[in-house]
N, C-alpha and C positions, 0 to 999 in steps of 0.2 A: 488213574493216581487217587488214593483215597482222598475221603472227607476231609482227616484231618492232616493230610500233606498239604490235600490243597490248600488249608486255613494256614497252614504253618508257612506257604510258601506266602500267602499276599500278608504274613502278619511281617515276616521279615522283608517286601516290599515297603510294607507304611514305612519302616524304619529306616529305609535305604533313601525313599522318598524325602522324608524331614532330613535327612544325612545331606543328600546334595541341593534341598532349598536353601537350607542353613547356610551351605557351602558359597552357595551363588549371591545369595543377602550380604555376607560380609563382604565376600568380593565385589560387589556394587558399590557396598559403602565406603571401602578404602578409596573409591573414586572418585565423592563425591565431596564437594565445597562445605566445610560446614556450614552456609548459612540453608543448605538444601538437603544437609544429613537430617532434620527433623521432618521435613513434609517428606521425606523417602522413608522413614521408618515407621511413622505414622500408617504408610500408604500398605506395608507388608506386615506389619504384627498380626491381623485376625488370622493372616493364610499362614504364618511362622506358629500361630499358638494353636493353629488346629493341625498343623502336621505335628506342632509336638506332641498335644494332647493324644493323635494315632501313634506315632512311637512308642509317648509312653505305655497307653494301653497292651502296644503289641507285645513289648518288652514283659507285662507283667501276664501274657497270654502266652508266648511262647514260655515261662519260667514253668508256668503252670502245666503245659505241655511235656516240658522235658522231664517232670519231676512224673508223669505218668498218666494228667488228669485226661478225660477226653471231650471232646467239647463242648458238651453239656455242662461237666463241673467249668470249666474255664469261661463258658458264657456268666457262671452263678457267681466267680470269682470278680469276673469286671461287673457285675451290676453289684456289688460289694464295693467294687474299686468307684467304681461313677460316682456313687452315694457320698462316698470319701472325698473324693476330690469338691463336691457340691457340699458338704460342711465346709472343707478348706477352704471356699471363697474360690476357685478358679475361677477364669475367666470364661465366658461361655461360649466363645470359639475352642478353648481346649478342652471344653466340657463338648463339646460339638466331634469334635476327634475321638475321643475317648469315647464315646455313642456310637460312632461308625463302625468301630471296631467290636462292638460288644455285638450291634444288629448283625455281621456279619459272624460271627463266632454264633447265637442263636440261630440264623439259618442253619449252620451246619451242624450246630447242638438240637433241632429243633425241641428248644426250650418253649 
């Protein structure tokens, strides 16, 4: 499998992981009494934000790949996206998710 195909597969997996995690969290919250909901939400928010950051960055990267960009160009686009998300004052868990996808794109793009 080519580097681009490997990257694409990992990006799609990141989006799928977020969606599965989001669904499992939603389902778990439905079964909680109101008093436990706040504690449960506090416990899962960091992970949920991390997975959301990965899914967001994966979507950006896949859009670039679909437009014909190579992995190095994808990494450059994600560099800019990470800066924009930091400027928007996104949470550290979300930014960590974006950074993880950026690291993978850099590795494939040898940037």
